[in-house]
N, C-alpha and C positions, 0 to 999 in steps of 0.2 A: 542485382536488385533485391531489396528486402522482400521476403515472402509476403504476399497479400492473401489473407484467407477469405475475405468477404467478397461476395458477388452482389450485383444490384438486388435490392430487396424485392422479394415476392411474398405474398401473404395469403393465408387462408384461415378459416375459422375452425376451431376444434374445441369442443367441450366448453364453450363460452369464452375461450381465450382467443386473442388474435395473435397468430404466430407468423413472424416474418423471418424467412430463412436468409439472413445475411451472414451467419456464422456456421461453421461446421460444428458437429457435436463435440469433438475432442477439445478445441479451444473454449467451447462454452463452459466446460467444467472449470477452467481457469478463471473465466470472467465471473461466473456465479460465486465462486468460492473466494479466494484471495489472491489469485494469480500467483500461486506458489512458483518459485523460481526453478525448482528442480525436484527430483525424487531421489530416494536413497536406494542403494548406497552411493555416496558421492565418490567420484573417481578422482580422488586426491592422492597423489603418490608421494607428496612431501612427508617427511618424518621430523617435523619440528618439535621442539620442546614446548609443550603446552603450558608449562609453568613459567615461561619467560615473562619478564616484566616484574614490576614491583609487587611484592606480596601485600603491601600496605594499601594498595589502590583497589577499592571495591567497585564492582560493576553497579553503578548507581541506579540506572533506569533502563528498562527495556522500552524503547520508543516505538515499538511496532508489535502490538498484540491484538488478538481477536478472541472474544468469547464466541460460543456457538449455542444459540437458543433452539428450542424445539421448532419454533416458527421458521427460523432461517434454514434449518435442515429440511423441514417439510417443503418449503417453497423450492428448494433445490431439486428435491425428488420430483415434485409436481412438474417443474419445468422440463426435466429430462423425459418424463413420461409423455408430456404434451408433444414434444418433438419426436417421440418414438424411439428414444434411446433407453431401452430398459436395462442395459448393462450398467451404464453410469448411474441410473436411478437406483439399482440395487446396491451399488457401492455407497452412494450417498445415504441410503437408509441406515447404514451401519456406522456412519461417522460418529465418533463419541461426542456427546455434548460437553461443553465447557462452560461452567458458571464461574462467578467470581471466587467462590471458595476454592475450587479446583485450581484456578489460575494462581491464587496466592500460594497454594501448596507447591506448585511448580516453581514459582519464584523463590520460595524458601529453599527448595532443593538446589537451585542454581546459585544461591547466595546473592540474589538481586533484590534491591530494596523496594523498587517501585516499577510500575508499568503504565504506559499509555495504551488504553484499550479503544480500538476503533469499532464503532457500530457497524453492523452488517446490513443496515437499512437499505442500502443500494441493491442488495440481492432481490428485493421486492419490486424493483424498477428496472429490471433487465430489458434492454431495448428490443429484444427479439420476441418478447411475450408481454402483451398488455392485458391486465385483468381488472375487473371491477373492484373498487375499494382499495386500489393500490396505495393511495396517499395515507389512508387510515393504517394500513399495514406498515408503511414506512415510519409513521409517527409512533406506532406501538413498539417497533423494534428499537428506535432511538430511546424511547422511554424505558424499555426493558434494560438496555445497556446501562443507562444512567442509574436506574434503581439497583442494579447489581453492583456497580462501582461504589455507590453510596454505602454499601454494607462494609466496605473496607476503605474508608476515606484516607487513611494514612498510607495506603499502599497503591491504590489505583486511581488513575485519571481517565476521564471519558472524552471521546471525540464523536460528535454526531456525524451522520453521513446522509447524502442525498444524491440523486442523479441530477446534475446541473442542467440537463436538457429538458427537464420536466417543468411545466408551467407553475407548479407549486414550490419550486426549489427555493426561491428567495423567501417565501413565507415560512418554510420549514427552517431555514437558516435563522430567521428572526426568532422563531419560536424556541429553537435550541439556545440561542444567545440569551433570551429572556428568562430561561430556566435558571440561569446562574450556576449550572452544574457542569456544563461542557467546557473543556479547556481548548478545544480546537474543532475545526471542520475537516472531515476526511472526504476527498473527492477521488473516486476511482474511475479514471477515464475508460479503462477496459471494460469494467462492469457496467458502465453507462453508455457504451457505444460511441464515445467521443472520437471524432476524426479531426485532428489538428490541421488537416488540409481543407476542411469544410468551413467557410466563413461563418455559416449559421451556427455550427457547433462552437466555434471559437467565441462567438458573441455570447452564447449561453454560459460558457465557462467564465468568461470575463465578468458577466453579471454576478455570478456566484462569488467570485473573488472580490468584486467591488462591495457586495453586501457584507461579506466577512470583514473587509477592511473597515467599513462604516461602523460595524458592531464590535470592532476590536477583537475579532475571533481569528486566531492564527489558523493557517491552512496547511494541510498535509495532502499531497497529491501523488497518486500513481499515474504516471503520464502515458504509459504505453497502452495501446489498445490493438485491436485486430487490424487497424488501418496501418499504412506505411509509417515507420518511425525511424528517424535518423536526425542528421544535422539540421535539415530544413524545419522539421517539427520542433526541435529544441530552440531554434531561432524564433519561431512563431511564439513559443511559450515565453521566451525572454522579452520579445518585442511587443506582444499584443496582450498577453494575459498577466504576467507578473507585475507590470506597472499599475494594474488596477488595484493592487494591494500593497502600496508602498509603506504602510505604517504597521504592518504585522509580520511576524516571522512566517516564512513559507518553507516547508520541508518537502523535498522530493523523495519518494519512497524508492527503496532498492538502488540507491546511488544514481543510476542513469535513468530510472523511471520505470523499471520492471521488465520482465521477460528475459529470454536467453541473451547471453552476451555474445556479440559477434561484431562484424564491421559496422553494421547500422547503429547498434547501441554504443559502440566506441566512438562513432562520429558524433552522436548526441552528447556523450560525456565530454568529448573534446571541446564542444561549443561552450559548455559550462566552465570547464577548466580554463579555457582561453579568457573567458570573461573575468575570472578571478585574477589571472595573471596580469591583466591590464587594468585591474581595479575598476571595473565597470560599476558605476553606482547602483545599477539595477539589482546587483547580487549582494548588496550590502546586508540584506536580511534573509539570505537564502541558505538553507541547511540541507543536509542529506542524511537519510537513515540507511543503514547497512544491512537490512534484513535480507538474509538468504543470498547475499552476493557471491558467496563462495560456492554455492550450489549450481549457479547458472553457467559459469564458463566450462567449456568442454575440456580444457587442458590447463596444466599448471602455467604454461606460457601466457595464457589469457589472464590468469590470476595475477601474474607479474605485471602485465599491462595495466590491469585495474589498479594495482598498488601505485604504479607510476602516475596514473591520473589522479588518484587520491592525494598524492604529494603535491601535484600542481595546484589543486584546490586548497589544500591545507587541512591538517587534521583537527584544527579548532572547529571546523564546520561539520565534522563527522559524528553522527549520533548512533549509538549502538541500538540495534533492534533485531528481533529474531523471527517475527511473524508468528502466527498462531500454529499450534501443533496439528491443526486439521489439514485435510486435503493434501497430504504428502509432505507437510511440514514436520518439524521435530520439536520436542520440549525445549525450554530455554537453556537448561543445563547442557544438553547435548549440542545445541546450536553453538554455544560459546566455545566448547571444547573443539568442535570441528572448525569453527571460524579461526581459532588460534593455530590449529594444525595446518590448515589449508592456505591461509593468506600469508604471503611473504612480507610480513611486517615486523618491525623491530619491537623490542620490549617497551621502549619509550612510546612508540606509536600506539601500541595496544593500551598502555596506561592512559594516554590521552583520550582514546575512544571510551574506555571504561569510565573515566571521570566526567566526561562531557554530559551536560544537561541542557536541554532546549530552554531558551529564555523564559518561555511561558509555563515551565514546570518547576522553576526554581523557588 
Protein backbone atom coordinates (compact mmCIF):
# COMPACT_ATOMS: atom_id res chain seq x y z
CA UNK A 1 0.00 0.00 0.00
CA UNK A 2 1.29 3.52 -0.74
CA UNK A 3 2.56 5.29 2.34
CA UNK A 4 0.06 7.73 3.85
CA UNK A 5 1.65 10.53 5.82
CA UNK A 6 -1.44 12.41 6.97
CA UNK A 7 -3.52 11.68 10.02
CA UNK A 8 -6.94 13.23 10.77
CA UNK A 9 -6.47 16.93 11.28
CA UNK A 10 -6.22 18.41 14.74
CA UNK A 11 -5.59 22.07 15.31
CA UNK A 12 -4.40 24.65 17.77
CA UNK A 13 -3.61 28.33 17.80
CA UNK A 14 -0.08 29.66 18.00
CA UNK A 15 1.07 33.19 17.40
CA UNK A 16 -2.10 34.26 15.62
CA UNK A 17 -1.92 31.32 13.22
CA UNK A 18 -4.17 28.29 13.08
CA UNK A 19 -2.00 25.18 12.81
CA UNK A 20 -3.53 21.89 11.68
CA UNK A 21 -1.24 18.88 12.05
CA UNK A 22 -2.16 16.77 9.05
CA UNK A 23 1.41 16.51 7.76
CA UNK A 24 4.68 15.56 9.37
CA UNK A 25 7.42 18.17 9.21
CA UNK A 26 9.68 16.35 6.74
CA UNK A 27 7.13 16.22 3.90
CA UNK A 28 6.03 19.76 4.79
CA UNK A 29 9.33 21.02 3.35
CA UNK A 30 8.44 19.40 0.06
CA UNK A 31 4.94 20.83 0.08
CA UNK A 32 6.01 24.36 0.92
CA UNK A 33 8.84 24.46 -1.54
CA UNK A 34 8.48 22.74 -4.87
CA UNK A 35 8.22 19.08 -3.96
CA UNK A 36 11.71 18.42 -5.25
CA UNK A 37 11.94 14.90 -6.60
CA UNK A 38 15.22 14.00 -4.95
CA UNK A 39 18.44 15.26 -3.44
CA UNK A 40 22.01 15.01 -4.63
CA UNK A 41 24.15 13.18 -5.38
CA UNK A 42 21.94 11.13 -7.72
CA UNK A 43 22.62 7.40 -7.55
CA UNK A 44 22.95 7.00 -11.30
CA UNK A 45 25.38 4.26 -12.32
CA UNK A 46 24.93 4.67 -16.06
CA UNK A 47 27.86 6.00 -18.06
CA UNK A 48 26.14 7.31 -21.15
CA UNK A 49 27.57 9.79 -23.64
CA UNK A 50 25.99 13.10 -22.65
CA UNK A 51 26.79 14.52 -26.12
CA UNK A 52 24.58 11.98 -27.92
CA UNK A 53 21.91 13.44 -30.12
CA UNK A 54 22.09 16.08 -32.81
CA UNK A 55 24.38 18.99 -32.03
CA UNK A 56 22.11 21.23 -34.11
CA UNK A 57 19.10 20.83 -31.79
CA UNK A 58 19.05 23.42 -29.01
CA UNK A 59 17.20 23.02 -25.74
CA UNK A 60 14.49 25.55 -26.51
CA UNK A 61 12.49 25.95 -23.30
CA UNK A 62 12.74 24.93 -19.68
CA UNK A 63 9.05 24.30 -18.96
CA UNK A 64 9.43 24.10 -15.16
CA UNK A 65 11.19 26.85 -13.24
CA UNK A 66 10.67 28.84 -10.05
CA UNK A 67 12.03 32.12 -8.79
CA UNK A 68 12.35 32.60 -5.05
CA UNK A 69 11.32 35.91 -3.49
CA UNK A 70 12.13 37.15 -0.02
CA UNK A 71 8.45 36.79 0.85
CA UNK A 72 8.25 33.15 -0.26
CA UNK A 73 11.40 32.28 1.64
CA UNK A 74 10.17 34.12 4.73
CA UNK A 75 6.80 32.37 4.81
CA UNK A 76 8.57 29.03 4.58
CA UNK A 77 10.71 29.92 7.59
CA UNK A 78 7.66 31.20 9.49
CA UNK A 79 5.67 28.06 8.81
CA UNK A 80 8.42 25.79 10.07
CA UNK A 81 8.90 27.87 13.19
CA UNK A 82 5.16 27.84 13.80
CA UNK A 83 5.02 24.06 13.80
CA UNK A 84 8.14 23.94 15.98
CA UNK A 85 10.65 22.62 13.44
CA UNK A 86 13.61 24.94 13.96
CA UNK A 87 16.01 22.71 12.02
CA UNK A 88 14.15 23.10 8.72
CA UNK A 89 13.53 26.76 9.51
CA UNK A 90 17.28 27.38 9.77
CA UNK A 91 17.86 25.60 6.46
CA UNK A 92 15.14 27.64 4.78
CA UNK A 93 16.63 30.88 6.10
CA UNK A 94 19.75 30.32 4.01
CA UNK A 95 18.08 29.23 0.79
CA UNK A 96 19.49 31.52 -1.97
CA UNK A 97 17.04 33.97 -3.50
CA UNK A 98 16.45 33.70 -7.23
CA UNK A 99 15.22 36.69 -9.23
CA UNK A 100 14.68 36.96 -12.97
CA UNK A 101 18.18 38.26 -13.64
CA UNK A 102 19.76 35.27 -11.91
CA UNK A 103 17.42 32.89 -13.72
CA UNK A 104 18.41 34.31 -17.11
CA UNK A 105 22.09 33.91 -16.23
CA UNK A 106 21.49 30.25 -15.39
CA UNK A 107 19.62 29.74 -18.66
CA UNK A 108 22.55 31.31 -20.53
CA UNK A 109 24.98 28.93 -18.82
CA UNK A 110 22.81 26.01 -19.92
CA UNK A 111 22.27 27.27 -23.47
CA UNK A 112 18.50 27.35 -22.96
CA UNK A 113 16.57 30.03 -24.81
CA UNK A 114 13.53 30.51 -22.55
CA UNK A 115 11.79 29.31 -19.40
CA UNK A 116 8.30 29.06 -17.94
CA UNK A 117 8.37 30.42 -14.38
CA UNK A 118 5.77 29.25 -11.86
CA UNK A 119 4.65 31.64 -9.15
CA UNK A 120 5.12 30.36 -5.60
CA UNK A 121 1.92 32.05 -4.41
CA UNK A 122 0.59 28.73 -3.14
CA UNK A 123 3.32 28.78 -0.46
CA UNK A 124 1.19 31.40 1.31
CA UNK A 125 -1.90 29.16 1.30
CA UNK A 126 -0.51 26.02 2.84
CA UNK A 127 -3.41 23.98 4.25
CA UNK A 128 -1.70 23.32 7.58
CA UNK A 129 -1.40 27.00 8.49
CA UNK A 130 -4.01 29.70 8.03
CA UNK A 131 -3.01 33.30 8.58
CA UNK A 132 -4.68 36.68 8.27
CA UNK A 133 -4.12 38.47 4.98
CA UNK A 134 -3.43 35.25 3.11
CA UNK A 135 -5.11 36.30 -0.12
CA UNK A 136 -3.28 39.62 -0.17
CA UNK A 137 0.01 37.72 0.11
CA UNK A 138 -1.02 35.34 -2.66
CA UNK A 139 -1.83 38.29 -4.91
CA UNK A 140 1.45 39.99 -4.06
CA UNK A 141 3.51 36.90 -4.89
CA UNK A 142 1.75 36.44 -8.22
CA UNK A 143 2.33 40.12 -8.99
CA UNK A 144 6.01 39.89 -8.00
CA UNK A 145 6.55 36.93 -10.30
CA UNK A 146 4.90 38.70 -13.21
CA UNK A 147 6.91 41.88 -12.61
CA UNK A 148 10.14 39.88 -12.58
CA UNK A 149 9.29 38.04 -15.78
CA UNK A 150 8.37 41.28 -17.54
CA UNK A 151 11.96 42.46 -17.06
CA UNK A 152 13.01 39.76 -19.54
CA UNK A 153 10.02 39.37 -21.89
CA UNK A 154 12.05 37.66 -24.61
CA UNK A 155 13.32 34.98 -22.22
CA UNK A 156 10.74 34.28 -19.51
CA UNK A 157 7.05 33.38 -19.33
CA UNK A 158 4.97 33.51 -16.14
CA UNK A 159 2.37 31.18 -14.63
CA UNK A 160 0.26 32.34 -11.69
CA UNK A 161 -0.62 29.96 -8.89
CA UNK A 162 -3.33 29.52 -6.30
CA UNK A 163 -4.62 26.95 -3.83
CA UNK A 164 -7.73 25.60 -5.64
CA UNK A 165 -9.38 24.76 -2.31
CA UNK A 166 -9.53 28.39 -1.20
CA UNK A 167 -12.69 30.42 -1.62
CA UNK A 168 -10.82 33.15 -3.49
CA UNK A 169 -9.28 30.73 -6.02
CA UNK A 170 -11.53 31.53 -8.98
CA UNK A 171 -11.31 35.28 -8.33
CA UNK A 172 -7.52 35.10 -8.38
CA UNK A 173 -7.50 33.01 -11.55
CA UNK A 174 -9.72 35.63 -13.17
CA UNK A 175 -7.41 38.41 -11.97
CA UNK A 176 -4.37 36.62 -13.36
CA UNK A 177 -6.05 36.13 -16.72
CA UNK A 178 -7.16 39.77 -16.84
CA UNK A 179 -3.57 40.95 -16.36
CA UNK A 180 -2.68 39.70 -19.81
CA UNK A 181 0.75 38.67 -18.57
CA UNK A 182 0.34 35.10 -17.38
CA UNK A 183 0.66 32.27 -19.87
CA UNK A 184 -0.65 29.51 -17.60
CA UNK A 185 -2.12 28.56 -14.23
CA UNK A 186 -0.01 26.40 -11.89
CA UNK A 187 -1.84 24.19 -9.38
CA UNK A 188 0.23 22.30 -6.81
CA UNK A 189 -1.97 19.61 -5.27
CA UNK A 190 0.69 18.77 -2.68
CA UNK A 191 1.25 22.34 -1.56
CA UNK A 192 -2.53 22.83 -1.46
CA UNK A 193 -3.39 19.70 0.50
CA UNK A 194 -5.54 18.25 -2.28
CA UNK A 195 -6.73 14.69 -1.75
CA UNK A 196 -8.04 13.20 -4.99
CA UNK A 197 -9.98 10.71 -2.89
CA UNK A 198 -12.02 13.50 -1.30
CA UNK A 199 -15.02 14.57 -3.45
CA UNK A 200 -14.97 18.06 -1.93
CA UNK A 201 -11.35 18.55 -2.94
CA UNK A 202 -12.01 17.18 -6.41
CA UNK A 203 -14.89 19.63 -6.84
CA UNK A 204 -12.64 22.55 -5.88
CA UNK A 205 -9.95 21.53 -8.34
CA UNK A 206 -12.55 21.02 -11.04
CA UNK A 207 -13.84 24.57 -10.47
CA UNK A 208 -10.32 25.91 -10.93
CA UNK A 209 -9.86 23.91 -14.15
CA UNK A 210 -13.24 25.12 -15.43
CA UNK A 211 -12.34 28.74 -14.68
CA UNK A 212 -9.02 28.38 -16.48
CA UNK A 213 -10.77 26.82 -19.46
CA UNK A 214 -13.34 29.61 -19.58
CA UNK A 215 -10.52 32.17 -19.53
CA UNK A 216 -8.41 30.18 -22.02
CA UNK A 217 -5.59 29.84 -19.51
CA UNK A 218 -3.57 26.61 -19.89
CA UNK A 219 -3.14 24.57 -16.70
CA UNK A 220 -0.01 22.98 -15.24
CA UNK A 221 -0.57 20.60 -12.33
CA UNK A 222 1.55 18.80 -9.74
CA UNK A 223 -0.83 15.96 -8.97
CA UNK A 224 0.75 14.18 -6.06
CA UNK A 225 0.12 15.17 -2.47
CA UNK A 226 0.45 13.57 0.94
CA UNK A 227 -2.72 11.60 0.31
CA UNK A 228 -2.73 8.21 -1.40
CA UNK A 229 -1.64 8.45 -5.04
CA UNK A 230 -1.81 5.77 -7.70
CA UNK A 231 -3.98 4.39 -10.48
CA UNK A 232 -7.26 5.28 -8.77
CA UNK A 233 -6.26 8.92 -8.35
CA UNK A 234 -5.01 9.08 -11.95
CA UNK A 235 -8.39 7.81 -13.13
CA UNK A 236 -10.12 10.42 -10.99
CA UNK A 237 -8.01 13.11 -12.62
CA UNK A 238 -8.79 11.84 -16.12
CA UNK A 239 -12.46 11.26 -15.46
CA UNK A 240 -13.53 14.11 -13.19
CA UNK A 241 -11.00 16.95 -13.46
CA UNK A 242 -9.41 16.98 -16.91
CA UNK A 243 -12.79 17.11 -18.74
CA UNK A 244 -13.44 20.48 -17.07
CA UNK A 245 -10.72 22.03 -19.26
CA UNK A 246 -11.22 20.52 -22.73
CA UNK A 247 -10.16 23.62 -24.66
CA UNK A 248 -6.74 24.40 -23.16
CA UNK A 249 -3.47 22.48 -22.89
CA UNK A 250 -2.95 20.74 -19.55
CA UNK A 251 0.52 19.69 -18.40
CA UNK A 252 1.28 17.19 -15.64
CA UNK A 253 4.43 18.06 -13.69
CA UNK A 254 7.20 15.49 -13.17
CA UNK A 255 5.71 13.07 -15.75
CA UNK A 256 3.63 10.99 -13.32
CA UNK A 257 2.62 13.91 -11.11
CA UNK A 258 5.49 14.24 -8.62
CA UNK A 259 7.12 12.48 -5.72
CA UNK A 260 9.27 9.37 -5.56
CA UNK A 261 8.87 6.79 -8.31
CA UNK A 262 7.63 3.42 -7.14
CA UNK A 263 4.76 1.00 -7.77
CA UNK A 264 2.13 3.61 -6.91
CA UNK A 265 3.57 6.26 -9.24
CA UNK A 266 4.09 3.64 -11.95
CA UNK A 267 0.45 2.60 -11.70
CA UNK A 268 -0.64 6.22 -12.15
CA UNK A 269 1.65 6.66 -15.13
CA UNK A 270 0.31 3.42 -16.62
CA UNK A 271 -3.19 4.88 -16.55
CA UNK A 272 -2.01 7.87 -18.58
CA UNK A 273 0.01 5.69 -20.98
CA UNK A 274 -2.93 3.35 -21.58
CA UNK A 275 -5.13 6.34 -22.38
CA UNK A 276 -2.69 7.43 -25.08
CA UNK A 277 -2.40 3.93 -26.50
CA UNK A 278 -6.15 3.67 -26.96
CA UNK A 279 -6.35 7.26 -28.21
CA UNK A 280 -8.69 8.39 -25.45
CA UNK A 281 -10.05 11.79 -26.58
CA UNK A 282 -9.67 13.15 -23.05
CA UNK A 283 -5.87 13.19 -23.41
CA UNK A 284 -5.88 15.01 -26.74
CA UNK A 285 -4.50 18.14 -25.08
CA UNK A 286 -2.49 16.52 -22.27
CA UNK A 287 1.27 17.07 -21.89
CA UNK A 288 3.97 16.08 -19.42
CA UNK A 289 7.00 17.93 -18.12
CA UNK A 290 10.10 15.94 -17.18
CA UNK A 291 11.44 18.01 -14.30
CA UNK A 292 13.67 15.98 -11.97
CA UNK A 293 12.31 12.61 -13.13
CA UNK A 294 15.81 11.10 -13.15
CA UNK A 295 16.29 12.01 -9.47
CA UNK A 296 13.21 10.26 -8.10
CA UNK A 297 13.78 6.59 -9.08
CA UNK A 298 15.96 4.63 -6.68
CA UNK A 299 17.55 2.43 -9.38
CA UNK A 300 18.55 2.41 -13.03
CA UNK A 301 15.94 -0.32 -13.56
CA UNK A 302 13.28 2.15 -12.47
CA UNK A 303 14.61 4.70 -14.97
CA UNK A 304 14.37 2.07 -17.68
CA UNK A 305 10.76 1.48 -16.70
CA UNK A 306 10.07 5.22 -16.88
CA UNK A 307 11.56 5.32 -20.39
CA UNK A 308 9.22 2.50 -21.42
CA UNK A 309 6.24 4.44 -20.15
CA UNK A 310 7.40 7.57 -21.97
CA UNK A 311 7.52 5.61 -25.22
CA UNK A 312 3.97 4.37 -24.66
CA UNK A 313 2.78 7.96 -24.37
CA UNK A 314 4.97 9.30 -27.17
CA UNK A 315 7.82 11.78 -27.05
CA UNK A 316 5.81 14.42 -28.89
CA UNK A 317 4.04 15.10 -25.55
CA UNK A 318 7.22 15.32 -23.44
CA UNK A 319 8.28 18.82 -22.37
CA UNK A 320 11.71 19.42 -20.91
CA UNK A 321 11.83 21.05 -17.48
CA UNK A 322 14.33 21.17 -14.63
CA UNK A 323 12.48 22.71 -11.66
CA UNK A 324 14.10 25.46 -9.66
CA UNK A 325 17.59 25.24 -8.15
CA UNK A 326 16.09 25.73 -4.69
CA UNK A 327 15.20 23.16 -2.05
CA UNK A 328 17.55 20.40 -3.20
CA UNK A 329 17.20 21.08 -6.91
CA UNK A 330 20.03 21.89 -9.31
CA UNK A 331 20.75 24.65 -11.88
CA UNK A 332 19.43 24.08 -15.42
CA UNK A 333 22.81 23.18 -16.94
CA UNK A 334 23.53 20.50 -14.35
CA UNK A 335 20.01 19.11 -14.64
CA UNK A 336 20.28 18.64 -18.43
CA UNK A 337 23.67 16.92 -18.17
CA UNK A 338 22.45 14.57 -15.45
CA UNK A 339 19.19 13.93 -17.30
CA UNK A 340 21.09 12.83 -20.41
CA UNK A 341 23.44 10.66 -18.39
CA UNK A 342 20.85 8.94 -16.23
CA UNK A 343 17.87 8.45 -18.53
CA UNK A 344 18.18 5.51 -20.99
CA UNK A 345 16.96 7.45 -24.01
CA UNK A 346 18.21 7.50 -27.60
CA UNK A 347 19.78 10.52 -29.22
CA UNK A 348 16.67 10.98 -31.31
CA UNK A 349 14.43 10.90 -28.26
CA UNK A 350 16.60 13.50 -26.53
CA UNK A 351 16.45 15.67 -29.65
CA UNK A 352 12.65 15.53 -29.64
CA UNK A 353 12.50 16.48 -25.97
CA UNK A 354 14.92 19.38 -26.51
CA UNK A 355 12.92 20.74 -29.44
CA UNK A 356 9.42 20.39 -27.98
CA UNK A 357 7.58 23.56 -27.00
CA UNK A 358 4.21 23.69 -25.26
CA UNK A 359 1.50 25.03 -27.59
CA UNK A 360 0.87 28.11 -25.45
CA UNK A 361 4.54 29.15 -25.49
CA UNK A 362 5.09 29.03 -29.25
